C-alpha positions as CSV (number, residue, x, y, z in Angstrom):
1,X,-2.9,8.9,-1.2
2,X,-2.4,5.4,-0.1
3,X,-1.2,5.2,3.5
4,X,1.1,2.6,4.8
5,X,-0.6,0.2,7.3
6,X,1.5,0.6,10.5
7,X,1.1,0.3,14.3
8,X,2.4,3.9,14.8
9,X,-0.3,6.5,14.5
10,X,2.3,9.2,13.7
11,X,3.4,7.2,10.6
12,X,0.0,6.8,9.1
13,X,0.3,9.9,6.9
14,X,4.1,10.2,6.5
15,X,4.4,6.9,4.5
16,X,2.3,7.4,1.4
17,X,2.3,6.5,-2.2
18,X,1.0,9.8,-3.4
19,X,1.0,12.7,-1.0
20,X,-2.5,13.6,-2.0
21,X,-3.8,10.0,-2.2
22,X,-2.5,9.8,1.4
23,X,-5.6,8.1,2.8
24,X,-6.6,5.8,-0.1
25,X,-5.9,2.6,1.7
26,X,-7.7,0.0,3.8
27,X,-8.5,0.5,7.4
28,X,-6.0,-0.4,10.1
29,X,-5.8,-1.3,13.8
30,X,-3.5,1.2,15.2
31,X,-1.6,2.1,18.3
32,X,-0.7,5.7,18.7
33,X,2.6,6.6,20.3
34,X,3.3,10.2,19.5
35,X,7.0,10.9,20.3
36,X,6.2,14.5,21.0
37,X,4.0,13.9,24.0
38,X,4.6,10.3,24.9
39,X,0.8,9.6,24.9
40,X,-0.4,6.2,23.7
41,X,-3.8,4.7,23.0
42,X,-5.2,1.9,20.9
43,X,-7.7,2.5,18.1
44,X,-9.5,-0.1,16.0
45,X,-11.1,1.7,13.0
46,X,-10.6,-1.0,10.5
47,X,-14.2,-1.5,9.5
48,X,-15.1,2.2,9.1
49,X,-12.1,3.1,7.0
50,X,-12.3,-0.1,5.0
51,X,-15.8,1.1,3.9
52,X,-14.5,4.5,2.9
53,X,-11.5,3.1,1.0
54,X,-13.2,0.3,-0.9
55,X,-16.6,1.8,-1.6
56,X,-16.8,5.6,-1.3
57,X,-13.5,6.5,-2.9
58,X,-13.7,4.1,-5.9
59,X,-17.2,5.5,-6.7
60,X,-16.1,9.1,-6.6
61,X,-12.8,8.6,-8.3
62,X,-14.5,6.5,-11.0
63,X,-17.0,9.2,-11.7
64,X,-14.3,11.9,-11.7
65,X,-12.1,9.7,-13.9
66,X,-14.8,9.2,-16.6
67,X,-16.0,12.8,-16.6
68,X,-12.5,14.2,-16.5
69,X,-11.2,12.1,-19.4
70,X,-14.2,13.1,-21.5
71,X,-14.1,16.8,-20.7
72,X,-10.3,17.3,-20.9
73,X,-10.1,15.0,-23.9
74,X,-12.6,17.1,-25.8
75,X,-10.8,20.3,-24.7
76,X,-7.4,19.0,-26.0
77,X,-9.0,17.7,-29.2
78,X,-10.6,21.1,-30.1
79,X,-7.6,23.2,-29.1
80,X,-5.0,21.1,-30.9
81,X,-6.9,21.3,-34.1
82,X,-6.0,25.0,-34.3
83,X,-2.7,24.7,-32.5
84,X,-0.9,27.4,-34.6
85,X,-3.8,29.9,-34.0
86,X,-4.3,29.5,-30.3
87,X,-4.9,32.6,-28.2
88,X,-2.8,33.2,-25.1
89,X,-5.3,31.9,-22.6
90,X,-5.9,28.8,-24.8
91,X,-2.2,27.9,-24.6
92,X,-2.5,27.7,-20.8
93,X,-5.7,25.7,-21.3
94,X,-3.8,23.1,-23.4
95,X,-1.2,22.6,-20.6
96,X,-4.0,22.6,-17.9
97,X,-5.9,19.9,-19.8
98,X,-2.7,17.8,-20.2
99,X,-1.9,18.1,-16.5
100,X,-5.5,17.1,-15.5
101,X,-5.5,14.1,-17.9
102,X,-2.1,12.8,-16.6
103,X,-3.4,13.3,-13.0
104,X,-6.5,11.4,-13.8
105,X,-4.5,8.4,-15.2
106,X,-3.1,7.8,-11.7
107,X,-6.6,7.3,-10.2
108,X,-6.9,3.6,-11.1
109,X,-3.5,2.8,-9.5
110,X,-4.6,4.5,-6.2
111,X,-7.9,2.7,-6.1
112,X,-6.3,-0.6,-6.9
113,X,-3.8,-0.3,-4.1
114,X,-6.6,0.7,-1.7
115,X,-8.5,-2.5,-2.6
116,X,-5.9,-5.1,-3.5
117,X,-2.5,-3.7,-2.6
118,X,0.2,-2.6,-5.0
119,X,0.5,-5.1,-7.9
120,X,2.3,-3.0,-10.5
121,X,5.9,-3.4,-9.5
122,X,8.7,-1.1,-8.3
123,X,9.1,1.0,-11.5
124,X,5.5,2.0,-11.8
125,X,5.4,2.7,-8.1
126,X,8.0,5.4,-8.5
127,X,6.6,6.6,-11.9
128,X,3.0,6.9,-10.8
129,X,4.0,8.7,-7.6
130,X,6.0,11.2,-9.7
131,X,3.2,11.7,-12.3
132,X,0.6,12.3,-9.6
133,X,2.6,14.9,-7.7
134,X,3.9,16.6,-10.8
135,X,0.5,17.2,-12.4
136,X,-1.3,18.1,-9.2
137,X,1.1,20.9,-8.5
138,X,1.4,22.0,-12.1
139,X,-2.4,22.0,-12.6
140,X,-2.9,24.3,-9.6
141,X,-0.2,26.7,-10.6
142,X,-1.5,26.8,-14.2
143,X,-4.9,28.0,-12.7
144,X,-2.9,30.9,-11.1
145,X,-1.2,31.7,-14.5
146,X,-4.6,31.8,-16.2
147,X,-5.8,34.3,-13.6
148,X,-2.7,36.4,-14.1
149,X,-3.2,36.3,-17.9
150,X,-6.8,37.5,-17.7
151,X,-5.7,40.2,-15.2
152,X,-3.1,41.5,-17.6
153,X,-5.5,41.3,-20.6
154,X,-8.3,43.3,-18.9
155,X,-6.7,45.5,-16.2
156,X,-3.4,46.3,-18.0
157,X,-4.5,45.6,-21.6
158,X,-2.1,48.0,-23.5
159,X,1.1,47.7,-21.3
160,X,0.8,43.9,-21.4
161,X,0.9,43.5,-25.2
162,X,4.6,42.9,-25.2
163,X,4.6,40.2,-22.5
164,X,1.4,38.4,-23.7
165,X,3.0,36.7,-26.7
166,X,2.7,33.0,-27.6
167,X,6.5,32.4,-27.4
168,X,6.7,33.9,-24.0
169,X,3.7,31.9,-22.8
170,X,5.2,28.7,-24.1
171,X,8.4,29.5,-22.3
172,X,6.6,30.3,-19.1
173,X,4.7,27.0,-19.2
174,X,8.0,25.2,-19.8
175,X,9.6,26.8,-16.8
176,X,6.5,25.9,-14.7
177,X,6.7,22.3,-15.7
178,X,10.4,22.2,-14.7
179,X,9.7,23.9,-11.4
180,X,7.0,21.3,-10.6
181,X,9.2,18.5,-11.7
182,X,12.0,19.6,-9.3
183,X,9.4,19.7,-6.4
184,X,8.1,16.2,-7.4
185,X,11.3,14.2,-8.0
186,X,11.8,13.4,-4.2
187,X,8.6,11.5,-4.3
188,X,10.2,9.2,-6.9
189,X,13.3,8.8,-4.8
190,X,11.6,7.8,-1.5
191,X,8.9,5.6,-3.0
192,X,9.4,1.8,-3.1
193,X,7.3,-1.4,-2.8
194,X,7.3,-3.2,0.5
195,X,5.3,-6.0,2.0
196,X,3.0,-5.3,4.9
197,X,0.7,-7.4,7.1
198,X,-3.0,-6.7,6.7
199,X,-5.3,-8.7,8.9
200,X,-3.0,-11.7,8.7
201,X,-2.5,-11.4,4.9
202,X,0.7,-10.1,3.3
203,X,0.2,-7.4,0.8
204,X,2.5,-5.2,-1.2
205,X,2.3,-1.4,-0.7
206,X,3.9,1.4,-2.7
207,X,4.9,3.7,0.1
208,X,7.7,5.9,1.4
209,X,10.0,3.0,2.3
210,X,13.3,4.2,0.9
211,X,15.6,6.2,3.2
212,X,13.1,6.0,6.1
213,X,14.2,8.9,8.3
214,X,14.7,11.2,5.3
215,X,11.4,10.1,3.8
216,X,9.7,11.2,7.1
217,X,11.3,14.6,6.8
218,X,10.3,14.9,3.2
219,X,6.7,14.1,4.2
220,X,6.4,17.2,6.2
221,X,8.2,19.3,3.5
222,X,5.9,17.8,0.9
223,X,2.8,18.6,3.0
224,X,4.0,22.2,3.2
225,X,4.4,22.4,-0.6
226,X,0.9,20.9,-0.9
227,X,-0.6,23.7,1.1
228,X,1.5,26.4,-0.5
229,X,1.7,25.5,-4.2
230,X,-1.5,23.5,-4.6
231,X,-3.9,25.8,-2.7
232,X,-2.9,29.0,-0.9
233,X,-0.6,30.5,-3.5
234,X,-3.1,29.8,-6.4
235,X,-6.0,31.0,-4.3
236,X,-4.3,34.3,-3.3
237,X,-3.4,34.9,-7.0
238,X,-6.9,34.2,-8.2
239,X,-8.5,36.3,-5.5
240,X,-6.3,39.3,-6.3
241,X,-6.5,39.0,-10.1
242,X,-10.2,38.3,-10.4
243,X,-11.1,41.0,-7.8
244,X,-9.1,43.5,-9.9
245,X,-10.9,42.3,-13.0
246,X,-14.3,42.6,-11.4
247,X,-13.5,46.2,-10.2
248,X,-12.2,47.2,-13.6
249,X,-15.3,45.8,-15.4
250,X,-17.7,47.3,-12.9
251,X,-16.2,50.7,-13.4
252,X,-16.4,50.5,-17.1
253,X,-19.5,50.7,-19.3
254,X,-22.0,47.9,-18.4
255,X,-22.8,45.2,-20.9
256,X,-24.2,41.7,-20.7
257,X,-20.8,40.4,-21.8
258,X,-19.0,42.2,-19.0
259,X,-21.5,41.1,-16.5
260,X,-21.0,37.5,-17.6
261,X,-17.2,37.9,-17.3
262,X,-17.6,39.2,-13.7
263,X,-19.9,36.3,-12.8
264,X,-17.4,33.9,-14.3
265,X,-14.5,35.3,-12.3
266,X,-16.4,34.9,-9.1
267,X,-17.5,31.3,-10.1
268,X,-13.9,30.3,-10.9
269,X,-12.6,31.4,-7.6
270,X,-15.5,30.1,-5.6
271,X,-15.4,26.6,-7.2
272,X,-11.6,26.3,-6.6
273,X,-12.1,27.3,-3.0
274,X,-15.0,25.0,-2.4
275,X,-13.2,22.0,-3.9
276,X,-9.9,22.3,-2.1
277,X,-10.5,24.3,1.0
278,X,-12.1,21.5,3.1
279,X,-9.2,19.1,2.2
280,X,-6.5,21.7,3.1
281,X,-8.2,22.4,6.4
282,X,-8.5,18.7,7.2
283,X,-4.8,18.1,6.4
284,X,-3.8,21.2,8.4
285,X,-5.7,19.9,11.5
286,X,-4.1,16.5,11.0
287,X,-0.7,18.1,10.9
288,X,-1.3,20.0,14.1
289,X,-2.5,16.8,15.7
290,X,0.7,15.0,14.7
291,X,2.8,17.8,16.0
292,X,0.8,17.9,19.3
293,X,-0.4,21.4,18.7
294,X,-3.9,20.0,19.1
295,X,-4.5,17.2,21.6
296,X,-6.6,14.3,20.4
297,X,-6.9,11.3,22.8
298,X,-10.2,10.0,21.6
299,X,-10.2,7.2,19.0
300,X,-13.6,8.3,17.7
301,X,-12.3,11.8,17.0
302,X,-9.2,10.5,15.3
303,X,-11.3,8.1,13.1
304,X,-13.6,11.0,12.2
305,X,-10.6,13.0,11.1
306,X,-9.3,10.2,8.9
307,X,-12.8,9.8,7.3
308,X,-13.1,13.6,6.8
309,X,-9.7,13.7,5.0
310,X,-10.8,10.8,2.7
311,X,-14.1,12.6,1.8
312,X,-12.6,16.1,1.3
313,X,-9.7,14.7,-0.7
314,X,-12.2,13.1,-3.1
315,X,-14.2,16.3,-3.3
316,X,-11.0,18.2,-4.2
317,X,-10.2,15.9,-7.1
318,X,-13.5,16.7,-8.7
319,X,-11.9,19.9,-9.7
320,X,-10.1,17.9,-12.5
321,X,-13.4,17.4,-14.4
322,X,-14.7,20.9,-13.6
323,X,-11.8,22.8,-15.2
324,X,-12.9,22.3,-18.8
325,X,-16.4,23.6,-18.0
326,X,-15.1,26.6,-16.1
327,X,-12.4,27.6,-18.5
328,X,-13.4,26.5,-21.9
329,X,-16.9,25.0,-22.5
330,X,-18.7,28.3,-21.5
331,X,-16.7,30.3,-24.1
332,X,-18.5,31.1,-27.3
333,X,-15.5,30.4,-29.5
334,X,-14.9,27.0,-27.9
335,X,-18.5,26.0,-28.1
336,X,-18.6,26.9,-31.8
337,X,-15.5,24.8,-32.5
338,X,-16.8,21.9,-30.5
339,X,-20.2,22.0,-32.3
340,X,-18.3,22.1,-35.6
341,X,-16.2,19.1,-34.6
342,X,-19.3,17.1,-33.5
343,X,-21.1,18.0,-36.7
344,X,-18.2,16.9,-38.8
345,X,-18.0,13.6,-37.0
346,X,-21.8,13.2,-37.4
347,X,-21.4,13.9,-41.1
348,X,-18.8,11.2,-41.5
349,X,-20.9,8.8,-39.5
350,X,-23.9,9.4,-41.8
351,X,-21.7,9.0,-44.9
352,X,-20.4,5.7,-43.6
353,X,-23.7,4.3,-42.2
354,X,-25.9,5.5,-45.1
355,X,-24.9,3.0,-47.7
356,X,-25.2,0.1,-45.1
357,X,-28.7,1.1,-44.1
358,X,-29.8,1.5,-47.7
359,X,-28.2,-1.8,-48.7
360,X,-30.2,-3.6,-46.0
361,X,-33.3,-2.3,-47.9
362,X,-32.1,-4.0,-51.1
363,X,-31.0,-0.8,-52.7
364,X,-27.9,-0.7,-54.8
365,X,-24.7,1.0,-53.5
366,X,-25.0,3.7,-56.2
367,X,-28.6,4.4,-55.5
368,X,-27.9,4.5,-51.7
369,X,-25.1,7.0,-52.1
370,X,-27.3,9.2,-54.3
371,X,-30.2,9.0,-51.9
372,X,-28.1,9.8,-48.9
373,X,-26.5,12.8,-50.5
374,X,-29.7,14.3,-51.8
375,X,-31.7,13.7,-48.6
376,X,-29.2,14.9,-46.0
377,X,-27.0,17.5,-47.5
378,X,-29.0,19.4,-50.2
């Protein structure tokens, strides 16, 4: 998230363009005056945070953006080609890929604000903030839904036949999107564009400027929702569901396919935990510092905390480009459909390029078509 440059340390994180892009801004010279303990001290961490915001995050976000667009784009392309014949889990995967793609589209806005300030206007400030929050929460809860679906399909296979139907799954996903929208709308209400001073230059920033005191309260509520809906709730669901799946498969007759399913269940949970646990721990520590539950009077420690949040946040967002690999690309059916799609595109490319190549060799169009057909497809 892009934090508002301010002289009050307590306001660094409560004025943000996207709650989870909270630290995607330039460094700042900052005076801390925590109203809870009346302590004050001056920190100048402009240079170190400037490096993180303008070099490290753009590099990581750029890589995640490219890989995420490619992976989730392929996933949607393959699944939508057989939309009417999707299996239950694949319906969840369509919604997950859509949520990840929309989330990835907010990355360029966050990076741009961190480097040059907000240049996109008031409307996009509110819209991008809403899209970021909506799809982050929805993507995390969809991972929990996938875990529940696999749990029902393996542990309670026969009793769950009635509930695991496409219409019910579509209805569930619709309700999930509405729930996430209701949680995300306040971001749109409180966000606005305001000018701020940055090293003598005036720059625009998309931050929580509207309804200042209420925005501050929403910041703490929003952070609670971040911990609960984006990490702890999905993690608890995944741990329970995949543990039950592993126990059920372990007690049944062993096979290579079941062993692979158990390894996949462990991998899915482990990757989610590794990606988002460091960021949630960092944010939790930062919250405790702001509420004076942990005393930090050292500027070096405070700067290290800010840098840690920036790095762990970037690591967390790599999960966007890992989802297609974990949930789809390793599946036999998806790999087959993907290879068929690639083969079909290659076939069309050869058909279109063949006549051009042959014509360059002074062969007639008719002869080129005949040669291409006979040499490549018979």
